BATIFI-651019 format. One record per residue (C-alpha): residue in three letters; z, x, y. Coordinates in steps of 0.25 Angstrom, whole numbers, plus 5000, padded with zeros to 4 digits. Example, Ala and Ser with C-alpha at 12.3 -4.5 7.8 and 13.67 -1.06 7.14 Angstrom:
ALA503150494982;SER502950554996;
***
This chain:
THR537553105380;CYS538253235379;VAL537753385377;GLY538153415364;SER537953275359;SER536753205349;LEU535753085352;SER534853025344;PHE533553005348;VAL532652895339;ASN531052865343;THR531152715343;THR529752675346;PRO529252545340;SER528252525326;PRO527652555321;GLN527752695318;PHE527552755304;PRO528252855296;PRO527553005295;GLY526652995285;THR526352845284;ALA525352835293;SER524252905301;ASN524952835313;SER526452885312;THR527152915324;THR528153025325;THR528853075336;GLN529453205344;TRP530453215354;ASP530853325366;TRP532153325371;ASN531953385384;SER530653335390;SER531253395403;ASN530453535399;GLY529153475396;LEU528853405382;GLN529153495371;TRP529253405358;GLN530153445346;THR529453495335;GLY529953365324;THR529453245322;TYR530253125321;PHE529852965318;ARG530152845324;GLY531552795323;SER531952945316;PRO533152995327;ARG533153115334;LEU534653165334;ILE534653275345;VAL535953365347;LEU536153395362;GLY536753505361;GLU536753635369;THR536153745360;PRO534653715355;ALA534453675342;VAL533553585333;ASN534453475335;THR534553485350;GLY533053465351;ASN533153615352;ILE533853595368;ALA535153635373;TRP535553525380;THR536353525393;PRO536753425402;GLY535553335411;ILE534453235407;TYR533353265398;THR532053175395;ILE531853155378;SER530453125376;MET530153065362;ARG528453075359;ASN527852985348;ARG526753035340;ARG525752935332;GLY524553005327;ASN523252935322;GLY522453045313;SER522153145323;ILE522553075336;GLN524153075340;CYS524652975351;TYR525953015359;ASP527052925366;THR528152995374;VAL529452945378;GLN530652985387;SER532052975388;THR532953045396;ILE534553085391;THR535653135402;VAL536453235392;HIS537953245398;GLY538853365395;ILE539553495402;THR538953635406;GLY539853755408;THR541253795406;PHE542553855412;SER542953985416;ILE544154065415;ALA544554215413;ASP544554235399;THR545854325402;LEU547254265409;CYS548654285412;VAL549954225408;GLY550654145420;ALA549254145428;THR548454025432;ILE547054015428;SER546153925433;PRO544753895424;THR543653855431;ASP542753745425;ASN541153755427;SER540853655418;LEU539653565423;ALA539153395419;PRO537653405424;ALA537553275420;THR538753205425;SER540153265429;ILE541453345423;ALA542453225421;SER543453285414;ARG544053425411;LEU545253455400;TRP545753605401;GLN546453635387;TRP547253785391;GLY547553805376;ASP549053865379;GLY549753715375;THR549853665389;PRO549253535395;ASN547753515395;THR547253505410;THR546253375411;GLY545753305422;ASN544353365428;ILE544853485434;SER543953605433;SER544853725437;PRO546353685432;THR547453795432;HIS548253845422;VAL549253925418;TYR549454005402;ALA550954045401;ALA550854125389;ALA549854245385;GLY548854205374;THR547454175371;TYR547054035375;THR545853925373;LEU545653855385;THR544853725384;LEU544153655393;THR543453525389;ALA542553455401;THR542153295400;ASP540853265410;ALA540853115415;PHE539953075404;GLY541053115392;CYS540453245387;THR541253345385;LYS541253495384;THR542253595380;THR542453735384;THR543453835380;LYS543953985382;THR544954075376;ILE545654145387;VAL546854245385;VAL548154255392;ARG548654375395;LYS550254405397;PRO550254565402;THR551454645399;ALA551854745408;SER552854855405;PHE553354985410;THR554555095409;VAL555255175417;ASP555955315414;
***
């Protein structure tokens, strides 16, 4: 799966399990979304068959499991708890997921000159796979540059403010789009002689 997508996790522990409050031996589930940092159980409690939808976002939030997801391999843990009076019993299972995606961006000067050949440099990486293609959109009406060129060249023919866009795709099919605004200047010189 890709950074930015979502996954649904479901407790499929075999019955019998009882809904909350119907018996002293009801079973509840807790999740840990990144066990590589030591088991840290999420505070919510969920029951068999109730899905947990996790967004693999780059910013920690409640719906991301409070994790800033980046490309890599994660160990997901699920713990079932079953109580019988004052005694609590636990069973934990683990599975791994691979999160694909692209990190990094491209670099280019923010001010350029009309007629100068420029060459932005893509510093993107796909840690779980590799970059498979890059699409450069220059924002000036000229044809896009396609293929897998990490440092293409381009010439802006007119002064103005342009949005340069790079869409990189990794071998798994995950994409990342980055934009930068650049100013292209055409200096004017004049002088008089008396």
